[in-house]
TORKOLMAR-727046 format. One record per residue: residue number from 1; residue in three letters; x, y, z of N, C-alpha, C in turn. Coordinates in Angstrom, 1 decimal. Each point is the difference from the previous one (the first is absolute). Example, Ala and Ser with C-alpha at 12.3 -4.5 7.8 and 13.67 -1.06 7.14 Angstrom:
BEGIN
1, ala, 13.2, -5.7, 7.8, -0.9, 1.2, 0.0, 0.9, 1.2, 0.0
2, ser, -0.4, 1.1, -0.7, 0.9, 1.1, 0.0, -0.8, 1.1, 0.8
//
This chain:
BEGIN
1, unk, 91.1, 21.8, 2.3, -1.2, -0.7, -0.6, -1.2, 1.0, 0.0
2, unk, -0.5, 0.3, -1.1, -1.1, 1.0, -0.1, -1.3, -0.7, 0.4
3, unk, -0.9, 0.8, 0.6, -1.4, -0.5, 0.3, -0.8, -0.2, -1.3
4, unk, -0.7, -1.1, -0.1, -0.9, -0.3, -1.2, -1.4, 0.3, 0.4
5, unk, -0.6, 0.8, -0.8, -1.5, 0.4, 0.2, -0.8, -1.2, -0.4
6, unk, -1.0, -0.4, 0.8, -0.9, -1.2, -0.4, -0.8, 0.4, -1.2
7, unk, -0.2, -0.9, -0.9, -0.8, 0.2, -1.2, -1.5, 0.1, 0.4
8, unk, -0.7, 1.0, -0.3, -1.4, 0.1, 0.4, -0.9, -1.1, -0.7
9, unk, -0.9, -0.5, 0.8, -0.9, -1.1, -0.6, -1.2, 0.7, -0.6
10, unk, -0.2, -0.3, -1.3, -1.1, 0.6, -0.7, -1.3, -0.4, 0.7
11, unk, -1.0, 1.0, 0.1, -1.3, -0.2, 0.6, -1.0, 0.0, -1.2
12, unk, -1.2, -0.5, 0.3, -1.1, 0.1, -1.0, -0.3, 1.4, -0.3
13, unk, -0.2, 0.3, -1.3, -0.4, 1.3, -0.4, -1.3, 0.4, 0.5
14, unk, -0.3, 1.3, 0.4, -1.3, 0.4, 0.4, -1.0, -0.3, -1.0
15, unk, -1.1, -0.6, 0.3, -1.1, -0.3, -0.8, 0.0, -1.5, -0.4
16, unk, 1.1, -0.7, 0.1, 0.0, -1.4, -0.4, -0.9, -0.9, 0.9
17, unk, 0.0, 0.2, 1.3, -0.8, -0.7, 0.9, -1.5, 0.4, -0.2
18, unk, -0.2, 1.3, -0.2, -1.4, 0.4, -0.3, -0.6, -0.6, -1.2
19, unk, 0.8, -0.1, -1.1, -0.4, -0.6, -1.2, -0.4, -1.4, 0.2
20, unk, 0.8, -0.8, 0.7, -0.3, -1.4, 0.3, -1.3, -0.1, 0.8
21, unk, -0.1, 0.7, 1.1, -1.2, -0.1, 0.8, -1.3, 0.4, -0.8
22, unk, 0.1, 1.1, -0.7, -1.2, 0.5, -0.8, -0.4, -1.0, -1.1
23, unk, 1.1, -0.6, -0.6, -0.3, -1.0, -1.1, -0.7, -1.2, 0.6
24, unk, 0.5, -0.5, 1.1, -0.7, -1.2, 0.6, -1.4, 0.3, 0.4
25, unk, -0.2, 1.2, 0.7, -1.4, 0.4, 0.4, -0.9, 0.1, -1.2
26, unk, 0.5, 0.5, -1.1, -0.8, 0.2, -1.2, -0.5, -1.3, -0.5
27, unk, 0.9, -1.1, 0.0, -0.4, -1.3, -0.4, -1.2, -0.5, 0.9
28, unk, 0.3, 0.2, 1.3, -1.0, -0.5, 1.0, -1.4, 0.6, -0.3
29, unk, 0.0, 1.4, -0.1, -1.3, 0.7, -0.2, -0.6, -0.4, -1.4
30, unk, 0.8, -0.2, -1.0, -0.5, -0.4, -1.3, -0.7, -1.4, 0.1
31, unk, 0.5, -0.9, 0.8, -0.6, -1.3, 0.1, -1.4, 0.1, 0.8
32, unk, -0.2, 1.0, 0.8, -1.2, 0.1, 0.7, -1.1, 0.5, -0.8
33, unk, 0.2, 0.5, -1.2, -1.0, 0.6, -1.0, -0.5, 1.3, 0.5
34, unk, -0.5, 0.0, 1.3, -0.6, 1.3, 0.5, 1.1, 1.1, 0.1
35, unk, 1.3, -0.5, 0.2, 1.1, 1.0, 0.1, 0.7, 0.4, -1.2
36, unk, -0.6, -0.2, -1.2, 0.6, 0.2, -1.2, 0.5, 1.5, -0.2
37, unk, -0.9, 1.0, 0.4, 0.5, 1.4, -0.1, 1.3, 0.2, 0.8
38, unk, 0.0, -0.5, 1.3, 1.1, 0.1, 0.8, 1.2, -0.7, -0.5
39, unk, -0.2, -1.1, -0.7, 1.1, -0.8, -0.6, 0.7, 0.8, -1.1
40, unk, -0.8, 0.7, -0.8, 0.5, 0.8, -1.1, 0.9, 1.2, 0.6
41, unk, -0.5, 0.6, 1.0, 0.8, 1.1, 0.6, 1.2, -0.5, 0.6
42, unk, 0.0, -1.1, 0.8, 1.2, -0.5, 0.6, 1.0, -0.5, -1.1
43, unk, -0.5, -0.5, -1.1, 0.9, -0.4, -1.1, 0.8, 1.2, -0.6
44, unk, -0.7, 1.1, -0.2, 0.6, 1.2, -0.5, 1.1, 0.5, 1.0
45, unk, -0.4, 0.0, 1.3, 1.0, 0.4, 1.0, 1.2, -0.9, 0.1
46, unk, -0.2, -1.3, -0.2, 1.1, -0.9, 0.0, 1.0, 0.3, -1.2
47, unk, -0.6, 0.2, -1.2, 0.8, 0.3, -1.1, 0.8, 1.3, 0.1
48, unk, -0.7, 1.0, 0.6, 0.7, 1.3, 0.2, 1.1, -0.1, 1.0
49, unk, -0.2, -0.8, 1.1, 1.1, -0.1, 1.0, 1.1, -0.9, -0.5
50, unk, -0.3, -1.0, -0.9, 1.0, -0.8, -0.6, 0.9, 0.9, -0.9
51, unk, -0.6, 0.8, -0.8, 0.8, 0.9, -0.9, 0.8, 0.9, 0.8
52, unk, -0.5, 0.6, 1.1, 0.7, 0.9, 0.9, 1.2, -0.7, 0.6
53, unk, -0.2, -1.3, 0.5, 1.1, -0.7, 0.6, 1.1, -0.3, -1.0
54, unk, -0.4, -0.5, -1.2, 1.0, -0.3, -1.0, 0.8, 1.3, -0.4
55, unk, -0.6, 1.1, -0.1, 0.7, 1.2, -0.4, 1.0, 0.4, 1.1
56, unk, -0.4, -0.1, 1.3, 1.0, 0.3, 1.0, 1.1, -1.0, 0.1
57, unk, -0.3, -1.3, -0.2, 1.1, -1.0, 0.0, 0.9, 0.2, -1.1
58, unk, -0.4, 0.4, -1.1, 0.8, 0.2, -1.2, 0.9, 1.3, 0.2
59, unk, -0.6, 1.0, 0.6, 0.8, 1.2, 0.2, 1.1, -0.2, 1.1
60, unk, -0.3, -0.8, 1.0, 1.0, -0.1, 1.1, 0.2, -1.6, 0.3
61, unk, 0.7, -0.7, -0.9, 0.1, -1.4, 0.2, 0.8, -0.4, 1.3
62, unk, 0.9, 1.0, 0.5, 0.8, -0.3, 1.1, -0.9, 0.0, 1.3
63, unk, -1.1, 0.7, 0.0, -0.8, 0.1, 1.2, -1.2, -0.9, 0.0
64, unk, -0.5, -0.2, -1.2, -1.2, -0.8, -0.1, 0.2, -1.3, -0.7
65, unk, -0.7, -1.1, 0.5, 0.1, -1.3, -0.6, -0.8, 0.0, -1.2
66, unk, 0.3, -1.0, -0.9, -0.8, -0.1, -1.2, -1.5, -0.3, 0.4
67, unk, -0.9, 0.5, -0.8, -1.5, -0.1, 0.3, -0.5, -1.2, -0.6
68, unk, -0.6, -1.0, 0.8, -0.6, -1.2, -0.6, -1.2, 0.4, -0.8
69, unk, -0.4, -0.9, -0.9, -1.1, 0.2, -0.9, -1.4, -0.3, 0.7
70, unk, 0.0, -0.2, 1.3, -1.2, -0.5, 0.6, -1.1, 1.1, -0.1
71, unk, 0.3, 1.2, 0.2, -0.9, 1.1, -0.1, -0.6, 0.1, -1.4
72, unk, 0.9, -0.1, -1.0, -0.5, 0.1, -1.3, -0.9, -1.1, -0.4
73, unk, 0.4, -1.3, 0.3, -0.8, -1.1, -0.3, -1.4, 0.0, 0.7
74, unk, 0.0, 0.3, 1.3, -1.2, 0.0, 0.7, -1.0, 1.2, -0.4
75, unk, 0.7, 1.1, -0.4, -0.8, 1.1, -0.4, -0.7, -0.3, -1.4
76, unk, 0.8, -0.6, -0.9, -0.7, -0.4, -1.3, -1.1, -1.0, 0.2
77, unk, 0.3, -1.0, 0.9, -1.1, -1.0, 0.3, -1.2, 0.6, 0.6
78, unk, 0.2, 1.0, 0.9, -1.1, 0.7, 0.6, -0.8, 0.8, -1.0
79, unk, 0.6, 0.4, -1.1, -0.7, 0.8, -1.0, -0.8, -1.0, -1.0
80, unk, 0.7, -1.2, -0.2, -0.6, -0.9, -1.0, -1.2, -0.8, 0.6
81, unk, 0.2, -0.4, 1.3, -1.1, -0.8, 0.7, -1.4, 0.6, -0.1
82, unk, -0.1, 1.3, 0.3, -1.3, 0.6, -0.1, -0.7, -0.2, -1.4
83, unk, 0.8, 0.1, -1.1, -0.5, -0.2, -1.3, -0.5, -1.4, -0.2
84, unk, 0.7, -1.0, 0.6, -0.4, -1.4, -0.1, -1.2, -0.3, 0.9
85, unk, -0.1, 0.8, 1.1, -1.1, -0.3, 1.0, -1.3, 0.6, -0.4
86, unk, 0.0, 1.0, -0.9, -1.2, 0.8, -0.3, -1.1, -0.9, -0.6
87, unk, 0.3, -1.0, -0.9, -1.1, -0.8, -0.5, -0.6, -0.8, 1.1
88, unk, 0.8, -0.5, 0.9, -0.5, -0.8, 1.1, -0.9, 0.9, 1.0
89, unk, 0.4, 1.2, 0.1, -0.7, 1.0, 0.9, -1.4, 0.2, -0.7
90, unk, 0.0, 0.2, -1.4, -1.2, 0.2, -0.7, -1.0, -1.2, 0.2
91, unk, 0.6, -1.2, -0.2, -0.9, -1.2, 0.1, -0.6, -0.1, 1.4
92, unk, 0.9, 0.2, 1.0, -0.4, -0.1, 1.4, -1.1, 1.0, 0.3
93, unk, 0.2, 1.3, -0.5, -1.0, 1.0, 0.2, -1.3, -0.3, -0.6
94, unk, 0.1, -0.6, -1.2, -1.3, -0.4, -0.7, -0.8, -1.0, 0.7
95, unk, 0.7, -0.8, 0.8, -0.7, -1.1, 0.7, -0.4, 0.6, 1.4
96, unk, 0.9, 0.7, 0.7, -0.2, 0.3, 1.4, -1.0, 1.2, 0.1
97, unk, 0.0, 1.0, -0.8, -0.8, 1.2, 0.1, -1.5, -0.4, -0.1
98, unk, -0.4, -0.7, -1.1, -1.5, -0.4, 0.0, -0.4, -0.9, 1.2
99, unk, 0.9, -0.9, 0.4, -0.3, -0.8, 1.2, -0.2, 0.9, 1.3
100, unk, 0.9, 1.0, 0.1, -0.1, 0.9, 1.1, -1.3, 0.8, 0.0
101, unk, -0.3, 0.5, -1.2, -1.3, 0.7, -0.1, -1.2, -0.8, 0.3
102, unk, 0.0, -1.3, -0.4, -1.1, -0.9, 0.3, -0.1, -0.2, 1.5
103, unk, 1.2, -0.2, 0.7, 0.0, -0.2, 1.4, -0.5, 1.2, 0.8
104, unk, 0.4, 1.2, -0.5, -0.5, 1.2, 0.6, -1.5, 0.2, -0.1
105, unk, -0.5, -0.3, -1.2, -1.5, 0.0, -0.2, -0.7, -1.0, 0.9
106, unk, 0.6, -1.1, 0.1, -0.6, -1.1, 0.9, 0.0, 0.5, 1.4
107, unk, 1.1, 0.5, 0.5, 0.1, 0.5, 1.4, -1.0, 1.1, 0.2
108, unk, -0.2, 0.9, -0.9, -1.0, 1.0, 0.1, -1.4, -0.5, 0.1
109, unk, -0.3, -1.0, -0.8, -1.3, -0.6, -0.1, -0.3, -0.7, 1.4
110, unk, 1.0, -0.7, 0.5, -0.1, -0.7, 1.3, -0.3, 1.1, 1.1
111, unk, 0.6, 1.1, 0.0, -0.1, 1.1, 0.9, -1.5, 0.6, -0.1
112, unk, -0.4, 0.2, -1.2, -1.4, 0.6, -0.2, -1.0, -1.1, 0.5
113, unk, 0.2, -1.2, -0.3, -0.9, -1.1, 0.5, -0.1, 0.0, 1.5
114, unk, 1.2, 0.2, 0.6, 0.0, 0.0, 1.5, -0.8, 1.2, 0.5
115, unk, 0.1, 1.2, -0.6, -0.8, 1.2, 0.3, -1.5, -0.4, -0.1
116, unk, -0.4, -0.6, -1.1, -1.4, -0.3, -0.3, -0.5, -1.0, 1.1
117, unk, 0.8, -1.0, 0.3, -0.4, -1.0, 1.0, -0.2, 0.7, 1.4
118, unk, 0.9, 0.9, 0.3, 0.0, 0.7, 1.3, -1.3, 0.8, 0.1
119, unk, -0.4, 0.7, -1.1, -1.2, 0.8, 0.0, -1.2, -0.9, 0.0
120, unk, 0.0, -1.1, -0.7, -1.1, -0.9, 0.1, -0.2, -0.6, 1.3
121, unk, 1.1, -0.4, 0.7, -0.2, -0.5, 1.4, -0.5, 1.0, 0.9
122, unk, 0.4, 1.3, -0.1, -0.5, 1.0, 0.8, -1.5, 0.2, -0.2
123, unk, -0.4, -0.1, -1.3, -1.4, 0.2, -0.3, -0.8, -1.2, 0.6
124, unk, 0.5, -1.2, -0.1, -0.7, -1.1, 0.6, -0.2, 0.1, 1.6
125, unk, 1.1, 0.5, 0.6, -0.1, 0.3, 1.4, -1.1, 1.1, 0.4
126, unk, -0.1, 1.0, -0.9, -0.9, 1.1, 0.2, -1.4, -0.5, -0.2
127, unk, -0.3, -0.9, -0.9, -1.3, -0.6, -0.2, -0.4, -0.8, 1.2
128, unk, 0.9, -0.8, 0.5, -0.3, -0.8, 1.2, -0.3, 0.9, 1.2
129, unk, 0.8, 1.1, 0.1, -0.2, 0.9, 1.1, -1.4, 0.7, -0.1
130, unk, -0.4, 0.4, -1.2, -1.3, 0.6, -0.1, -1.1, -1.0, 0.2
131, unk, 0.2, -1.2, -0.4, -1.1, -1.0, 0.3, -0.1, -0.3, 1.5
132, unk, 1.2, 0.0, 0.7, -0.1, -0.2, 1.4, -0.5, 1.2, 0.8
133, unk, 0.2, 1.2, -0.5, -0.5, 1.2, 0.6, -1.5, 0.1, -0.1
134, unk, -0.5, -0.3, -1.2, -1.4, 0.1, -0.3, -0.6, -1.2, -0.6
135, unk, -0.2, -1.1, 0.8, -0.5, -1.3, -0.6, -1.4, 0.3, -0.7
136, unk, 0.0, -0.7, -1.1, -1.3, 0.1, -0.8, 0.0, 1.1, -1.0
137, unk, 0.9, 1.0, 0.2, 0.1, 1.1, -0.9, 1.0, -0.3, -1.2
138, unk, -0.3, 0.6, -1.1, 0.9, -0.3, -1.2, 1.2, 1.0, 0.1
139, unk, 1.2, -0.6, 0.0, 1.2, 0.8, 0.0, 0.1, 1.0, -1.2
140, unk, 0.3, 1.2, 0.2, 0.0, 1.0, -1.0, 1.4, 0.0, -0.8
141, unk, -0.1, -0.1, -1.3, 1.2, 0.1, -0.8, 0.8, 1.3, 0.2
142, unk, -0.7, 1.1, 0.2, 0.6, 1.2, 0.2, 0.8, 0.0, 1.3
143, unk, -0.6, -0.6, 1.1, 0.6, 0.0, 1.2, 1.3, -0.9, -0.1
144, unk, 0.0, -1.0, -0.7, 1.2, -0.8, -0.1, 1.1, 0.7, -0.8
145, unk, -0.4, 0.7, -1.0, 1.0, 0.8, -0.8, 0.6, 1.1, 0.8
146, unk, -0.9, 0.7, 0.8, 0.5, 1.1, 0.8, 1.0, -0.5, 1.1
147, unk, -0.3, -1.2, 0.5, 0.9, -0.6, 1.0, 1.4, -0.3, -0.6
148, unk, 0.0, -0.5, -1.3, 1.2, -0.2, -0.6, 0.8, 1.3, -0.2
149, unk, -0.7, 1.1, -0.4, 0.6, 1.2, -0.3, 0.7, 0.7, 1.3
150, unk, -0.5, -0.4, 1.2, 0.5, 0.5, 1.2, 0.9, -0.9, 0.8
151, unk, 0.2, -1.2, -0.6, 0.8, -1.0, 0.8, 1.5, 0.4, -0.2
152, unk, 0.7, 0.2, 1.1, 1.5, 0.4, 0.0, 0.8, -1.1, -0.7
153, unk, -0.3, -1.3, 0.1, 0.8, -1.0, -0.6, -0.2, 0.0, -1.5
154, unk, -1.1, 0.4, -0.5, -0.3, 0.1, -1.5, 0.7, 1.3, -0.5
155, unk, -0.1, 1.0, 0.8, 0.6, 1.3, -0.5, 1.6, -0.1, 0.0
156, unk, 0.5, -0.9, 0.8, 1.5, -0.2, 0.0, 0.5, -0.8, -1.2
157, unk, -0.9, -0.6, -0.7, 0.5, -0.8, -1.2, 0.6, 0.9, -1.1
158, unk, 0.9, -0.6, -0.7, 0.6, 0.8, -1.1, -0.2, -0.7, -1.4
159, unk, -0.2, 0.9, -1.0, -0.2, -0.5, -1.3, 1.3, -0.4, -0.6
160, unk, 0.3, -1.2, -0.3, 1.3, -0.4, -0.5, 0.2, 0.3, -1.5
161, unk, -1.0, 0.2, -0.7, 0.0, 0.3, -1.5, 0.2, 1.5, -0.2
162, unk, -0.9, 0.8, 0.6, 0.0, 1.4, -0.1, 0.1, 0.7, 1.4
163, unk, 1.3, 0.2, 0.4, 0.2, 0.4, 1.4, -0.7, 1.3, 0.4
164, unk, -0.2, 0.9, -1.0, -0.7, 1.2, 0.3, -1.5, -0.1, 0.2
165, unk, -0.5, -1.1, -0.3, -1.5, -0.3, 0.1, -0.3, -0.7, 1.2
166, unk, -1.2, 0.1, 0.6, -0.4, -0.8, 1.2, -0.1, -1.5, -0.3
167, unk, 0.3, -0.8, 1.0, -0.1, -1.4, -0.2, -1.5, -0.5, -0.1
168, unk, -0.9, 0.7, 0.7, -1.4, -0.4, 0.0, -0.8, 1.3, -0.1
169, unk, -1.0, 0.0, -0.9, -0.9, 1.2, -0.1, -1.3, -0.4, -0.5
170, unk, -1.0, 0.8, 0.3, -1.4, -0.3, -0.5, -0.1, 0.4, -1.4
171, unk, -0.8, -0.8, -0.8, -0.2, 0.3, -1.4, 0.1, -1.2, -0.9
172, unk, -0.3, 0.2, -1.3, 0.1, -1.1, -0.9, 1.1, 0.2, -1.0
173, unk, 0.8, 1.1, 0.1, 1.1, 0.2, -0.9, 1.1, 0.7, 0.8
174, unk, 1.3, -0.3, -0.3, 1.0, 0.7, 0.7, 1.4, -0.5, -0.6
175, unk, 1.1, 0.5, 0.7, 1.3, -0.3, -0.6, 0.3, -1.5, 0.2
176, unk, 1.1, -0.4, -0.8, 0.4, -1.4, 0.1, 0.5, -0.3, 1.4
177, unk, -0.4, -1.2, 0.5, 0.4, -0.4, 1.3, -0.9, 0.4, 1.1
178, unk, -0.9, 0.9, -0.2, -0.9, 0.5, 1.0, -1.2, -1.0, 0.2
179, unk, -0.3, -0.4, 1.2, -1.1, -0.9, 0.2, -1.3, 0.9, 0.1
180, unk, -0.9, -0.2, -1.0, -1.2, 0.8, 0.0, -1.1, -0.8, 0.7
181, unk, -0.8, 0.8, 0.8, -1.0, -0.5, 0.9, -1.3, 0.6, -0.4
182, unk, -1.1, -0.8, -0.3, -1.2, 0.6, -0.4, -1.1, -1.0, 0.3
183, unk, -1.3, 0.5, 0.2, -1.1, -0.9, 0.3, -0.5, -0.7, -1.3
184, unk, -0.4, -1.2, 0.2, -0.4, -0.8, -1.1, -1.4, -0.7, 0.3
185, unk, -0.7, -0.2, -1.2, -1.4, -0.7, 0.1, -0.1, -0.9, -1.2
186, unk, -0.4, -1.2, 0.3, -0.2, -1.0, -1.1, -1.2, -0.8, 0.2
187, unk, -0.6, -0.3, -1.1, -1.3, -0.9, 0.1, 0.3, -1.2, -0.8
188, unk, -0.4, -1.2, 0.6, 0.2, -1.3, -0.8, -0.9, -1.0, 0.7
189, unk, -0.9, -0.6, -0.9, -0.8, -1.1, 0.5, -1.0, 0.5, 1.0
190, unk, -0.5, 1.2, -0.1, -1.0, 0.5, 1.0, 0.6, 0.4, 1.3
191, unk, 1.3, 0.1, 0.1, 0.7, 0.5, 1.2, 0.8, 1.2, -0.3
192, unk, -0.2, 1.1, 0.8, 0.8, 1.2, -0.1, 1.1, 0.0, 1.1
193, unk, 1.2, 0.2, -0.5, 1.2, 0.0, 0.9, 0.6, 1.4, 0.1
194, unk, 0.1, 0.5, 1.2, 0.7, 1.3, 0.2, 1.4, -0.3, 0.6
195, unk, 0.9, 0.7, -0.5, 1.4, -0.2, 0.5, 0.9, 1.2, -0.1
196, unk, 1.1, -0.1, 0.6, 1.1, 1.0, -0.2, 1.1, -0.6, -0.9
197, unk, 0.2, 0.6, -1.1, 1.0, -0.6, -1.0, 1.3, 0.7, 0.1
198, unk, 1.0, -0.8, -0.4, 1.4, 0.5, 0.0, 0.6, -0.3, -1.4
199, unk, 0.7, 0.9, -0.5, 0.6, -0.2, -1.3, 1.3, 0.8, -0.2
200, unk, 1.0, -0.6, -0.5, 1.3, 0.7, -0.3, 0.6, -0.4, -1.3
201, unk, 0.6, 0.9, -0.7, 0.6, -0.3, -1.3, 1.5, 0.1, 0.1
202, unk, 0.7, -1.0, -0.5, 1.5, 0.0, 0.0, 0.4, -0.4, -1.5
203, unk, 1.3, 0.3, -0.2, 0.6, -0.3, -1.3, 0.8, -1.4, 0.1
204, unk, -0.2, -0.8, -1.1, 0.7, -1.2, 0.0, 0.2, -0.4, -1.5
205, unk, 1.3, 0.0, -0.3, 0.3, -0.3, -1.4, -0.5, 1.0, -1.0
206, unk, 0.0, 1.3, 0.4, -0.5, 1.0, -0.9, -1.5, 0.1, -0.1
207, unk, -0.8, -0.8, 0.8, -1.4, 0.1, -0.1, -0.5, 0.1, 1.4
208, unk, -1.3, 0.6, 0.1, -0.6, 0.2, 1.2, -0.6, -1.3, 0.6
209, unk, 0.2, -0.2, 1.3, -0.6, -1.2, 0.7, -0.8, 0.6, 1.1
210, unk, -1.2, -0.5, 0.1, -1.0, 0.4, 1.1, 0.0, -1.0, 1.1
211, unk, 0.1, 0.5, 1.2, -0.1, -0.8, 1.2, -1.3, 0.4, 0.6
212, unk, -0.9, -1.0, 0.5, -1.3, 0.4, 0.5, -0.3, -0.8, 1.3
213, unk, -0.9, 0.5, 0.8, -0.5, -0.6, 1.2, -1.3, 0.6, 0.4
214, unk, -0.7, -0.6, 0.9, -1.2, 0.6, 0.5, -0.4, -0.6, 1.4
215, unk, -0.8, 0.8, 0.7, -0.5, -0.4, 1.3, -1.5, 0.2, 0.0
216, unk, -0.8, -1.1, 0.1, -1.4, 0.1, -0.1, -0.6, 0.6, 1.3
217, unk, -0.8, 1.0, -0.1, -0.6, 0.6, 1.2, -1.4, -0.7, 0.3
218, unk, -0.8, -0.3, -1.0, -1.2, -0.7, 0.2, -0.6, -0.5, -1.3
219, unk, -0.9, -0.9, 0.0, -0.8, -0.5, -1.1, -1.5, 0.1, 0.2
220, unk, -0.7, 0.0, -1.0, -1.4, 0.0, 0.1, -0.7, -0.7, -1.2
221, unk, -1.0, -0.9, 0.3, -0.7, -0.6, -1.1, -1.2, 0.8, -0.4
222, unk, -0.3, 0.0, -1.3, -1.1, 0.8, -0.5, -1.3, -0.9, 0.1
223, unk, -0.9, 0.6, 0.8, -1.2, -0.8, 0.3, -1.1, 0.4, -1.1
224, unk, -0.6, -1.0, -0.6, -1.0, 0.3, -1.0, -1.4, 0.2, 0.7
225, unk, -0.1, -0.7, 1.0, -1.4, 0.1, 0.7, 0.0, -1.1, 1.1
226, unk, -1.2, -0.2, 0.5, -0.2, -1.0, 1.0, -1.1, -1.0, -0.4
227, unk, 0.1, -1.2, 0.4, -1.1, -1.0, -0.2, -1.1, 0.2, 1.0
228, unk, -1.1, -0.7, -0.2, -1.1, 0.1, 0.9, 0.3, -0.3, 1.4
229, unk, 1.0, -1.0, 0.2, 0.3, -0.4, 1.4, 1.2, 0.9, 0.5
230, unk, 0.4, 1.1, -0.7, 1.0, 0.9, 0.6, 1.4, -0.2, -0.5
231, unk, 0.3, -1.0, -0.8, 1.4, -0.3, -0.5, 0.4, 1.1, -1.0
232, unk, 1.2, 0.4, 0.1, 0.5, 1.0, -1.0, 0.4, -0.7, -1.3
233, unk, -0.3, 0.6, -1.1, 0.3, -0.5, -1.3, 1.2, 0.8, -0.5
234, unk, 1.2, -0.7, -0.2, 1.2, 0.7, -0.4, 0.0, 0.0, -1.5
235, unk, 0.5, 1.1, -0.6, 0.2, 0.1, -1.5, 0.9, -1.2, -0.4
236, unk, -0.5, -0.8, -0.9, 0.9, -1.2, -0.4, 1.1, 0.5, -0.9
237, unk, 1.1, -0.7, 0.0, 1.2, 0.3, -0.8, -0.4, -0.2, -1.5
238, unk, 0.6, 0.8, -0.9, -0.3, 0.0, -1.4, 0.5, -1.4, -0.5
239, unk, -0.7, -0.6, -1.0, 0.3, -1.3, -0.5, 1.4, 0.1, -0.8
240, unk, 0.8, -1.1, 0.1, 1.3, 0.0, -0.6, -0.2, -0.6, -1.4
241, unk, 0.5, 0.6, -1.1, -0.1, -0.5, -1.3, 1.1, -1.0, -0.3
//
């Protein structure tokens, strides 16, 4: 009785499994929209591996099992899905990108307003300190501004709109997002008001938006003269039309 050699069991052709895996991954990435470029690459790899596996299986049917069409089908779907998803990606981008830009501008405005408020609070504290140090004397606007310029907390602030520019600086004009500090003087109704003013310009919706604040250092009424009994006569306010 002669020995019978066992018939070899065909195995999957090289590339068949890779074609299936790449095809499935291509579909998954295509559905995420953000992974469309990766989906296209994986689809091409799946089709190439599928063709390789079929060629090997056809050349040696005794060693390799027939190649299922899974890699071919998933590879084609992975190529077609991105074309179907592109309109949805365009619509989503048209909605999301402007909203994102608006939110970014709003966040920057909030940050600049926080810088302005911090500088204003520091100026208020300096005015109180000067009044306590020299009661009866008028706080100097220059002294308040110099104190702001030397304050470590103010110097540590960052400009969220123009990172290369300072967050706070003296002057009446400067880069976007910089809080400008300058002395101010106004007259109204016979009263002169001296103050330290704060102003910053930010962009919102393609237009400039101005943020403002002030700290009053002192006020003074304009005296016209005195009556016979010594009372001061204050310049009356202008009549309203």
